[in-house]
PQR file of N, CA, C, O and H, with PARSE charges and radii, in Angstrom:
ATOM      1  N   MET A   1     191.231 104.402-134.704 -0.4000 1.5000
ATOM      2  CA  MET A   1     189.782 104.533-134.679 -0.0000 2.0000
ATOM      3  C   MET A   1     189.163 103.192-134.315  0.5500 1.7000
ATOM      4  O   MET A   1     189.562 102.153-134.841 -0.5500 1.4000
ATOM      5  N   PRO A   2     188.196 103.217-133.422 -0.5600 1.5000
ATOM      6  CA  PRO A   2     187.507 101.975-133.058  0.2800 2.0000
ATOM      7  C   PRO A   2     186.677 101.445-134.230  0.5500 1.7000
ATOM      8  O   PRO A   2     186.138 102.208-135.031 -0.5500 1.4000
ATOM      9  N   GLU A   3     186.594 100.131-134.301 -0.4000 1.5000
ATOM     10  CA  GLU A   3     185.879  99.534-135.426 -0.0000 2.0000
ATOM     11  C   GLU A   3     184.568  98.879-135.031  0.5500 1.7000
ATOM     12  O   GLU A   3     183.787  98.489-135.899 -0.5500 1.4000
ATOM     13  H   GLU A   3     187.032  99.511-133.650  0.4000 1.0000
ATOM     14  N   THR A   4     184.313  98.751-133.739 -0.4000 1.5000
ATOM     15  CA  THR A   4     183.031  98.190-133.313 -0.0000 2.0000
ATOM     16  C   THR A   4     182.056  99.332-133.020  0.5500 1.7000
ATOM     17  O   THR A   4     182.457 100.482-132.837 -0.5500 1.4000
ATOM     18  H   THR A   4     184.947  99.068-133.034  0.4000 1.0000
ATOM     19  N   PHE A   5     180.783  98.990-132.981 -0.4000 1.5000
ATOM     20  CA  PHE A   5     179.771 100.018-132.721 -0.0000 2.0000
ATOM     21  C   PHE A   5     179.979 100.663-131.361  0.5500 1.7000
ATOM     22  O   PHE A   5     179.981 101.889-131.247 -0.5500 1.4000
ATOM     23  H   PHE A   5     180.458  98.056-133.130  0.4000 1.0000
ATOM     24  N   TRP A   6     180.155  99.838-130.320 -0.4000 1.5000
ATOM     25  CA  TRP A   6     180.293 100.382-128.973 -0.0000 2.0000
ATOM     26  C   TRP A   6     181.598 101.146-128.812  0.5500 1.7000
ATOM     27  O   TRP A   6     181.642 102.147-128.097 -0.5500 1.4000
ATOM     28  H   TRP A   6     180.154  98.843-130.412  0.4000 1.0000
ATOM     29  N   GLY A   7     182.629 100.701-129.446 -0.4000 1.5000
ATOM     30  CA  GLY A   7     183.899 101.434-129.404 -0.0000 2.0000
ATOM     31  C   GLY A   7     183.767 102.797-130.053  0.5500 1.7000
ATOM     32  O   GLY A   7     184.261 103.796-129.531 -0.5500 1.4000
ATOM     33  H   GLY A   7     182.593  99.888-130.026  0.4000 1.0000
ATOM     34  N   ALA A   8     183.088 102.831-131.205 -0.4000 1.5000
ATOM     35  CA  ALA A   8     182.876 104.103-131.895 -0.0000 2.0000
ATOM     36  C   ALA A   8     181.971 105.020-131.079  0.5500 1.7000
ATOM     37  O   ALA A   8     182.198 106.228-131.015 -0.5500 1.4000
ATOM     38  H   ALA A   8     182.686 102.019-131.628  0.4000 1.0000
ATOM     39  N   ALA A   9     180.946 104.445-130.458 -0.4000 1.5000
ATOM     40  CA  ALA A   9     180.045 105.254-129.637 -0.0000 2.0000
ATOM     41  C   ALA A   9     180.795 105.857-128.447  0.5500 1.7000
ATOM     42  O   ALA A   9     180.635 107.037-128.137 -0.5500 1.4000
ATOM     43  H   ALA A   9     180.761 103.464-130.509  0.4000 1.0000
ATOM     44  N   LEU A  10     181.600 105.049-127.796 -0.4000 1.5000
ATOM     45  CA  LEU A  10     182.391 105.539-126.668 -0.0000 2.0000
ATOM     46  C   LEU A  10     183.392 106.595-127.130  0.5500 1.7000
ATOM     47  O   LEU A  10     183.589 107.607-126.457 -0.5500 1.4000
ATOM     48  H   LEU A  10     181.729 104.090-128.048  0.4000 1.0000
ATOM     49  N   PHE A  11     184.014 106.360-128.263 -0.4000 1.5000
ATOM     50  CA  PHE A  11     184.981 107.293-128.832 -0.0000 2.0000
ATOM     51  C   PHE A  11     184.315 108.629-129.166  0.5500 1.7000
ATOM     52  O   PHE A  11     184.941 109.681-129.040 -0.5500 1.4000
ATOM     53  H   PHE A  11     183.855 105.538-128.810  0.4000 1.0000
ATOM     54  N   ALA A  12     183.064 108.594-129.585 -0.4000 1.5000
ATOM     55  CA  ALA A  12     182.353 109.814-129.965 -0.0000 2.0000
ATOM     56  C   ALA A  12     181.824 110.580-128.753  0.5500 1.7000
ATOM     57  O   ALA A  12     181.758 111.809-128.785 -0.5500 1.4000
ATOM     58  H   ALA A  12     182.555 107.739-129.687  0.4000 1.0000
ATOM     59  N   VAL A  13     181.452 109.886-127.702 -0.4000 1.5000
ATOM     60  CA  VAL A  13     180.818 110.527-126.549 -0.0000 2.0000
ATOM     61  C   VAL A  13     181.837 111.014-125.513  0.5500 1.7000
ATOM     62  O   VAL A  13     181.566 111.964-124.779 -0.5500 1.4000
ATOM     63  H   VAL A  13     181.505 108.888-127.676  0.4000 1.0000
ATOM     64  N   THR A  14     182.982 110.382-125.452 -0.4000 1.5000
ATOM     65  CA  THR A  14     183.974 110.704-124.429 -0.0000 2.0000
ATOM     66  C   THR A  14     184.399 112.173-124.431  0.5500 1.7000
ATOM     67  O   THR A  14     184.423 112.775-123.357 -0.5500 1.4000
ATOM     68  H   THR A  14     183.202 109.611-126.048  0.4000 1.0000
ATOM     69  N   PRO A  15     184.735 112.786-125.564 -0.5600 1.5000
ATOM     70  CA  PRO A  15     185.134 114.202-125.516  0.2800 2.0000
ATOM     71  C   PRO A  15     184.037 115.117-124.965  0.5500 1.7000
ATOM     72  O   PRO A  15     184.327 116.062-124.231 -0.5500 1.4000
ATOM     73  N   THR A  16     182.805 114.843-125.312 -0.4000 1.5000
ATOM     74  CA  THR A  16     181.698 115.657-124.818 -0.0000 2.0000
ATOM     75  C   THR A  16     181.577 115.537-123.306  0.5500 1.7000
ATOM     76  O   THR A  16     181.375 116.535-122.614 -0.5500 1.4000
ATOM     77  H   THR A  16     182.570 114.076-125.908  0.4000 1.0000
ATOM     78  N   ILE A  17     181.698 114.335-122.800 -0.4000 1.5000
ATOM     79  CA  ILE A  17     181.604 114.116-121.355 -0.0000 2.0000
ATOM     80  C   ILE A  17     182.763 114.794-120.634  0.5500 1.7000
ATOM     81  O   ILE A  17     182.562 115.420-119.593 -0.5500 1.4000
ATOM     82  H   ILE A  17     181.862 113.524-123.362  0.4000 1.0000
ATOM     83  N   VAL A  18     183.964 114.677-121.172 -0.4000 1.5000
ATOM     84  CA  VAL A  18     185.138 115.282-120.539 -0.0000 2.0000
ATOM     85  C   VAL A  18     185.013 116.806-120.511  0.5500 1.7000
ATOM     86  O   VAL A  18     185.264 117.426-119.478 -0.5500 1.4000
ATOM     87  H   VAL A  18     184.127 114.168-122.017  0.4000 1.0000
ATOM     88  N   VAL A  19     184.633 117.403-121.620 -0.4000 1.5000
ATOM     89  CA  VAL A  19     184.468 118.857-121.662 -0.0000 2.0000
ATOM     90  C   VAL A  19     183.343 119.289-120.722  0.5500 1.7000
ATOM     91  O   VAL A  19     183.460 120.313-120.049 -0.5500 1.4000
ATOM     92  H   VAL A  19     184.430 116.899-122.459  0.4000 1.0000
ATOM     93  N   GLY A  20     182.274 118.531-120.670 -0.4000 1.5000
ATOM     94  CA  GLY A  20     181.178 118.843-119.757 -0.0000 2.0000
ATOM     95  C   GLY A  20     181.621 118.791-118.303  0.5500 1.7000
ATOM     96  O   GLY A  20     181.237 119.645-117.505 -0.5500 1.4000
ATOM     97  H   GLY A  20     182.179 117.698-121.216  0.4000 1.0000
ATOM     98  N   LEU A  21     182.423 117.798-117.958 -0.4000 1.5000
ATOM     99  CA  LEU A  21     182.923 117.704-116.581 -0.0000 2.0000
ATOM    100  C   LEU A  21     183.852 118.861-116.239  0.5500 1.7000
ATOM    101  O   LEU A  21     183.783 119.411-115.140 -0.5500 1.4000
ATOM    102  H   LEU A  21     182.735 117.104-118.607  0.4000 1.0000
ATOM    103  N   ILE A  22     184.715 119.228-117.170 -0.4000 1.5000
ATOM    104  CA  ILE A  22     185.603 120.369-116.935 -0.0000 2.0000
ATOM    105  C   ILE A  22     184.779 121.634-116.712  0.5500 1.7000
ATOM    106  O   ILE A  22     185.058 122.404-115.793 -0.5500 1.4000
ATOM    107  H   ILE A  22     184.771 118.781-118.063  0.4000 1.0000
ATOM    108  N   PHE A  23     183.775 121.849-117.544 -0.4000 1.5000
ATOM    109  CA  PHE A  23     182.902 123.016-117.397 -0.0000 2.0000
ATOM    110  C   PHE A  23     182.177 122.978-116.058  0.5500 1.7000
ATOM    111  O   PHE A  23     182.076 123.998-115.376 -0.5500 1.4000
ATOM    112  H   PHE A  23     183.548 121.223-118.291  0.4000 1.0000
ATOM    113  N   TRP A  24     181.670 121.806-115.678 -0.4000 1.5000
ATOM    114  CA  TRP A  24     180.947 121.673-114.421 -0.0000 2.0000
ATOM    115  C   TRP A  24     181.847 122.006-113.231  0.5500 1.7000
ATOM    116  O   TRP A  24     181.429 122.723-112.322 -0.5500 1.4000
ATOM    117  H   TRP A  24     181.751 120.977-116.232  0.4000 1.0000
ATOM    118  N   PHE A  25     183.090 121.488-113.230 -0.4000 1.5000
ATOM    119  CA  PHE A  25     184.013 121.784-112.137 -0.0000 2.0000
ATOM    120  C   PHE A  25     184.362 123.272-112.094  0.5500 1.7000
ATOM    121  O   PHE A  25     184.479 123.847-111.012 -0.5500 1.4000
ATOM    122  H   PHE A  25     183.429 120.905-113.969  0.4000 1.0000
ATOM    123  N   ALA A  26     184.527 123.892-113.249 -0.4000 1.5000
ATOM    124  CA  ALA A  26     184.852 125.320-113.289 -0.0000 2.0000
ATOM    125  C   ALA A  26     183.703 126.151-112.723  0.5500 1.7000
ATOM    126  O   ALA A  26     183.929 127.037-111.899 -0.5500 1.4000
ATOM    127  H   ALA A  26     184.432 123.425-114.128  0.4000 1.0000
ATOM    128  N   VAL A  27     182.492 125.877-113.148 -0.4000 1.5000
ATOM    129  CA  VAL A  27     181.335 126.630-112.654 -0.0000 2.0000
ATOM    130  C   VAL A  27     181.127 126.371-111.168  0.5500 1.7000
ATOM    131  O   VAL A  27     180.805 127.290-110.415 -0.5500 1.4000
ATOM    132  H   VAL A  27     182.308 125.157-113.817  0.4000 1.0000
ATOM    133  N   ARG A  28     181.307 125.139-110.749 -0.4000 1.5000
ATOM    134  CA  ARG A  28     181.151 124.792-109.337 -0.0000 2.0000
ATOM    135  C   ARG A  28     182.155 125.558-108.478  0.5500 1.7000
ATOM    136  O   ARG A  28     181.799 126.072-107.418 -0.5500 1.4000
ATOM    137  H   ARG A  28     181.569 124.392-111.361  0.4000 1.0000
ATOM    138  N   SER A  29     183.406 125.636-108.930 -0.4000 1.5000
ATOM    139  CA  SER A  29     184.409 126.357-108.146 -0.0000 2.0000
ATOM    140  C   SER A  29     184.125 127.853-108.123  0.5500 1.7000
ATOM    141  O   SER A  29     184.358 128.509-107.108 -0.5500 1.4000
ATOM    142  H   SER A  29     183.696 125.218-109.791  0.4000 1.0000
ATOM    143  N   LEU A  30     183.626 128.398-109.222 -0.4000 1.5000
ATOM    144  CA  LEU A  30     183.259 129.816-109.242 -0.0000 2.0000
ATOM    145  C   LEU A  30     182.116 130.105-108.273  0.5500 1.7000
ATOM    146  O   LEU A  30     182.154 131.099-107.547 -0.5500 1.4000
ATOM    147  H   LEU A  30     183.436 127.865-110.047  0.4000 1.0000
ATOM    148  N   LEU A  31     181.115 129.253-108.258 -0.4000 1.5000
ATOM    149  CA  LEU A  31     179.981 129.466-107.356 -0.0000 2.0000
ATOM    150  C   LEU A  31     180.388 129.326-105.894  0.5500 1.7000
ATOM    151  O   LEU A  31     179.925 130.081-105.039 -0.5500 1.4000
ATOM    152  H   LEU A  31     181.084 128.446-108.848  0.4000 1.0000
ATOM    153  N   ARG A  32     181.250 128.364-105.613 -0.4000 1.5000
ATOM    154  CA  ARG A  32     181.716 128.210-104.229 -0.0000 2.0000
ATOM    155  C   ARG A  32     182.565 129.398-103.798  0.5500 1.7000
ATOM    156  O   ARG A  32     182.446 129.869-102.667 -0.5500 1.4000
ATOM    157  H   ARG A  32     181.626 127.750-106.307  0.4000 1.0000
ATOM    158  N   ALA A  33     183.416 129.883-104.687 -0.4000 1.5000
ATOM    159  CA  ALA A  33     184.244 131.045-104.363 -0.0000 2.0000
ATOM    160  C   ALA A  33     183.371 132.267-104.117  0.5500 1.7000
ATOM    161  O   ALA A  33     183.633 133.046-103.201 -0.5500 1.4000
ATOM    162  H   ALA A  33     183.513 129.501-105.606  0.4000 1.0000
ATOM    163  N   ASP A  34     182.341 132.434-104.925 -0.4000 1.5000
ATOM    164  CA  ASP A  34     181.431 133.566-104.747 -0.0000 2.0000
ATOM    165  C   ASP A  34     180.699 133.467-103.414  0.5500 1.7000
ATOM    166  O   ASP A  34     180.552 134.463-102.706 -0.5500 1.4000
ATOM    167  H   ASP A  34     182.128 131.801-105.669  0.4000 1.0000
ATOM    168  N   ARG A  35     180.241 132.269-103.076 -0.4000 1.5000
ATOM    169  CA  ARG A  35     179.536 132.074-101.808 -0.0000 2.0000
ATOM    170  C   ARG A  35     180.457 132.390-100.632  0.5500 1.7000
ATOM    171  O   ARG A  35     180.046 133.050 -99.678 -0.5500 1.4000
ATOM    172  H   ARG A  35     180.360 131.460-103.651  0.4000 1.0000
ATOM    173  N   THR A  36     181.697 131.919-100.701 -0.4000 1.5000
ATOM    174  CA  THR A  36     182.657 132.174 -99.631 -0.0000 2.0000
ATOM    175  C   THR A  36     182.961 133.662 -99.523  0.5500 1.7000
ATOM    176  O   THR A  36     183.038 134.211 -98.424 -0.5500 1.4000
ATOM    177  H   THR A  36     182.030 131.383-101.477  0.4000 1.0000
ATOM    178  N   GLU A  37     183.132 134.310-100.673 -0.4000 1.5000
ATOM    179  CA  GLU A  37     183.418 135.739-100.663 -0.0000 2.0000
ATOM    180  C   GLU A  37     182.267 136.534-100.062  0.5500 1.7000
ATOM    181  O   GLU A  37     182.498 137.479 -99.308 -0.5500 1.4000
ATOM    182  H   GLU A  37     183.069 133.864-101.566  0.4000 1.0000
ATOM    183  N   ARG A  38     181.051 136.170-100.381 -0.4000 1.5000
ATOM    184  CA  ARG A  38     179.896 136.870 -99.823 -0.0000 2.0000
ATOM    185  C   ARG A  38     179.803 136.665 -98.312  0.5500 1.7000
ATOM    186  O   ARG A  38     179.451 137.592 -97.581 -0.5500 1.4000
ATOM    187  H   ARG A  38     180.864 135.402-100.994  0.4000 1.0000
ATOM    188  N   THR A  39     180.113 135.467 -97.844 -0.4000 1.5000
ATOM    189  CA  THR A  39     180.082 135.188 -96.406 -0.0000 2.0000
ATOM    190  C   THR A  39     181.119 136.025 -95.671  0.5500 1.7000
ATOM    191  O   THR A  39     180.819 136.644 -94.650 -0.5500 1.4000
ATOM    192  H   THR A  39     180.399 134.714 -98.437  0.4000 1.0000
ATOM    193  N   VAL A  40     182.335 136.039 -96.192 -0.4000 1.5000
ATOM    194  CA  VAL A  40     183.405 136.809 -95.554 -0.0000 2.0000
ATOM    195  C   VAL A  40     183.088 138.299 -95.599  0.5500 1.7000
ATOM    196  O   VAL A  40     183.319 139.015 -94.624 -0.5500 1.4000
ATOM    197  H   VAL A  40     182.579 135.536 -97.021  0.4000 1.0000
ATOM    198  N   TYR A  41     182.567 138.760 -96.713 -0.4000 1.5000
ATOM    199  CA  TYR A  41     182.220 140.179 -96.835 -0.0000 2.0000
ATOM    200  C   TYR A  41     181.150 140.575 -95.823  0.5500 1.7000
ATOM    201  O   TYR A  41     181.235 141.644 -95.218 -0.5500 1.4000
ATOM    202  H   TYR A  41     182.380 138.178 -97.505  0.4000 1.0000
ATOM    203  N   SER A  42     180.154 139.731 -95.636 -0.4000 1.5000
ATOM    204  CA  SER A  42     179.104 140.066 -94.668 -0.0000 2.0000
ATOM    205  C   SER A  42     179.649 140.052 -93.240  0.5500 1.7000
ATOM    206  O   SER A  42     179.208 140.843 -92.406 -0.5500 1.4000
ATOM    207  H   SER A  42     180.084 138.863 -96.127  0.4000 1.0000
ATOM    208  N   GLN A  43     180.600 139.165 -92.949 -0.4000 1.5000
ATOM    209  CA  GLN A  43     181.216 139.161 -91.623 -0.0000 2.0000
ATOM    210  C   GLN A  43     182.005 140.452 -91.389  0.5500 1.7000
ATOM    211  O   GLN A  43     181.916 141.061 -90.323 -0.5500 1.4000
ATOM    212  H   GLN A  43     180.958 138.522 -93.626  0.4000 1.0000
ATOM    213  N   ILE A  44     182.772 140.855 -92.393 -0.4000 1.5000
ATOM    214  CA  ILE A  44     183.546 142.094 -92.274 -0.0000 2.0000
ATOM    215  C   ILE A  44     182.603 143.286 -92.129  0.5500 1.7000
ATOM    216  O   ILE A  44     182.847 144.187 -91.327 -0.5500 1.4000
ATOM    217  H   ILE A  44     182.844 140.360 -93.259  0.4000 1.0000
ATOM    218  N   GLU A  45     181.534 143.282 -92.904 -0.4000 1.5000
ATOM    219  CA  GLU A  45     180.552 144.367 -92.839 -0.0000 2.0000
ATOM    220  C   GLU A  45     179.923 144.443 -91.443  0.5500 1.7000
ATOM    221  O   GLU A  45     179.733 145.538 -90.915 -0.5500 1.4000
ATOM    222  H   GLU A  45     181.335 142.550 -93.556  0.4000 1.0000
ATOM    223  N   ALA A  46     179.602 143.302 -90.845 -0.4000 1.5000
ATOM    224  CA  ALA A  46     179.025 143.287 -89.496 -0.0000 2.0000
ATOM    225  C   ALA A  46     180.027 143.819 -88.471  0.5500 1.7000
ATOM    226  O   ALA A  46     179.649 144.558 -87.562 -0.5500 1.4000
ATOM    227  H   ALA A  46     179.757 142.412 -91.274  0.4000 1.0000
ATOM    228  N   GLU A  47     181.296 143.448 -88.611 -0.4000 1.5000
ATOM    229  CA  GLU A  47     182.321 143.960 -87.703 -0.0000 2.0000
ATOM    230  C   GLU A  47     182.460 145.474 -87.832  0.5500 1.7000
ATOM    231  O   GLU A  47     182.584 146.177 -86.829 -0.5500 1.4000
ATOM    232  H   GLU A  47     181.603 142.847 -89.349  0.4000 1.0000
ATOM    233  N   GLU A  48     182.440 145.971 -89.052 -0.4000 1.5000
ATOM    234  CA  GLU A  48     182.552 147.413 -89.273 -0.0000 2.0000
ATOM    235  C   GLU A  48     181.350 148.161 -88.693  0.5500 1.7000
ATOM    236  O   GLU A  48     181.511 149.228 -88.101 -0.5500 1.4000
ATOM    237  H   GLU A  48     182.340 145.400 -89.867  0.4000 1.0000
ATOM    238  N   ARG A  49     180.168 147.614 -88.859 -0.4000 1.5000
ATOM    239  CA  ARG A  49     178.976 148.248 -88.291 -0.0000 2.0000
ATOM    240  C   ARG A  49     179.039 148.266 -86.767  0.5500 1.7000
ATOM    241  O   ARG A  49     178.688 149.264 -86.138 -0.5500 1.4000
ATOM    242  H   ARG A  49     180.038 146.747 -89.340  0.4000 1.0000
ATOM    243  N   ALA A  50     179.487 147.156 -86.176 -0.4000 1.5000
ATOM    244  CA  ALA A  50     179.606 147.095 -84.719 -0.0000 2.0000
ATOM    245  C   ALA A  50     180.642 148.100 -84.231  0.5500 1.7000
ATOM    246  O   ALA A  50     180.432 148.763 -83.215 -0.5500 1.4000
ATOM    247  H   ALA A  50     179.772 146.345 -86.687  0.4000 1.0000
ATOM    248  N   ARG A  51     181.743 148.218 -84.937 -0.4000 1.5000
ATOM    249  CA  ARG A  51     182.778 149.176 -84.555 -0.0000 2.0000
ATOM    250  C   ARG A  51     182.253 150.610 -84.675  0.5500 1.7000
ATOM    251  O   ARG A  51     182.515 151.442 -83.807 -0.5500 1.4000
ATOM    252  H   ARG A  51     181.914 147.680 -85.762  0.4000 1.0000
ATOM    253  N   ALA A  52     181.521 150.894 -85.736 -0.4000 1.5000
ATOM    254  CA  ALA A  52     180.968 152.241 -85.924 -0.0000 2.0000
ATOM    255  C   ALA A  52     179.952 152.566 -84.832  0.5500 1.7000
ATOM    256  O   ALA A  52     179.925 153.690 -84.330 -0.5500 1.4000
ATOM    257  H   ALA A  52     181.308 150.218 -86.442  0.4000 1.0000
ATOM    258  N   GLU A  53     179.122 151.601 -84.460 -0.4000 1.5000
ATOM    259  CA  GLU A  53     178.150 151.822 -83.386 -0.0000 2.0000
ATOM    260  C   GLU A  53     178.849 152.055 -82.055  0.5500 1.7000
ATOM    261  O   GLU A  53     178.424 152.902 -81.269 -0.5500 1.4000
ATOM    262  H   GLU A  53     179.145 150.688 -84.868  0.4000 1.0000
ATOM    263  N   ALA A  54     179.923 151.303 -81.798 -0.4000 1.5000
ATOM    264  CA  ALA A  54     180.664 151.472 -80.549 -0.0000 2.0000
ATOM    265  C   ALA A  54     181.315 152.847 -80.497  0.5500 1.7000
ATOM    266  O   ALA A  54     181.311 153.493 -79.450 -0.5500 1.4000
ATOM    267  H   ALA A  54     180.268 150.615 -82.436  0.4000 1.0000
ATOM    268  N   GLU A  55     181.867 153.297 -81.603 -0.4000 1.5000
ATOM    269  CA  GLU A  55     182.476 154.627 -81.639 -0.0000 2.0000
ATOM    270  C   GLU A  55     181.418 155.714 -81.470  0.5500 1.7000
ATOM    271  O   GLU A  55     181.659 156.731 -80.820 -0.5500 1.4000
ATOM    272  H   GLU A  55     181.870 152.772 -82.454  0.4000 1.0000
ATOM    273  N   GLU A  56     180.253 155.492 -82.056 -0.4000 1.5000
ATOM    274  CA  GLU A  56     179.169 156.465 -81.941 -0.0000 2.0000
ATOM    275  C   GLU A  56     178.687 156.573 -80.496  0.5500 1.7000
ATOM    276  O   GLU A  56     178.419 157.672 -80.010 -0.5500 1.4000
ATOM    277  H   GLU A  56     180.057 154.665 -82.583  0.4000 1.0000
ATOM    278  N   ARG A  57     178.578 155.445 -79.817 -0.4000 1.5000
ATOM    279  CA  ARG A  57     178.136 155.449 -78.413 -0.0000 2.0000
ATOM    280  C   ARG A  57     179.169 156.118 -77.509  0.5500 1.7000
ATOM    281  O   ARG A  57     178.813 156.898 -76.626 -0.5500 1.4000
ATOM    282  H   ARG A  57     178.796 154.553 -80.212  0.4000 1.0000
ATOM    283  N   SER A  58     180.433 155.815 -77.726 -0.4000 1.5000
ATOM    284  CA  SER A  58     181.474 156.386 -76.868 -0.0000 2.0000
ATOM    285  C   SER A  58     181.720 157.859 -77.184  0.5500 1.7000
ATOM    286  O   SER A  58     182.226 158.597 -76.338 -0.5500 1.4000
ATOM    287  H   SER A  58     180.722 155.181 -78.444  0.4000 1.0000
ATOM    288  N   GLY A  59     181.373 158.285 -78.372 -0.4000 1.5000
ATOM    289  CA  GLY A  59     181.570 159.680 -78.761 -0.0000 2.0000
ATOM    290  C   GLY A  59     180.524 160.617 -78.214  0.5500 1.7000
ATOM    291  O   GLY A  59     180.748 161.827 -78.197 -0.5500 1.4000
ATOM    292  H   GLY A  59     180.962 157.686 -79.059  0.4000 1.0000
ATOM    293  N   ARG A  60     179.416 160.124 -77.775 -0.4000 1.5000
ATOM    294  CA  ARG A  60     178.331 160.979 -77.264 -0.0000 2.0000
ATOM    295  C   ARG A  60     178.599 161.473 -75.903  0.5500 1.7000
ATOM    296  O   ARG A  60     177.783 162.201 -75.338 -0.5500 1.4000
ATOM    297  H   ARG A  60     179.234 159.141 -77.788  0.4000 1.0000
TER
END
């Protein structure tokens, strides 16, 4: 255990900062994954719509 004021303060604050950083990285990665998934999904959706329109035009 630290015996100086600043050592004790650092010892007390460090776990909170570390847990906060871990939480921040986890949430950040979840948000980025969601954004990427939405982008890819919209691209696939656009391709499917274009394919359906092409089939509809050629079927007439």
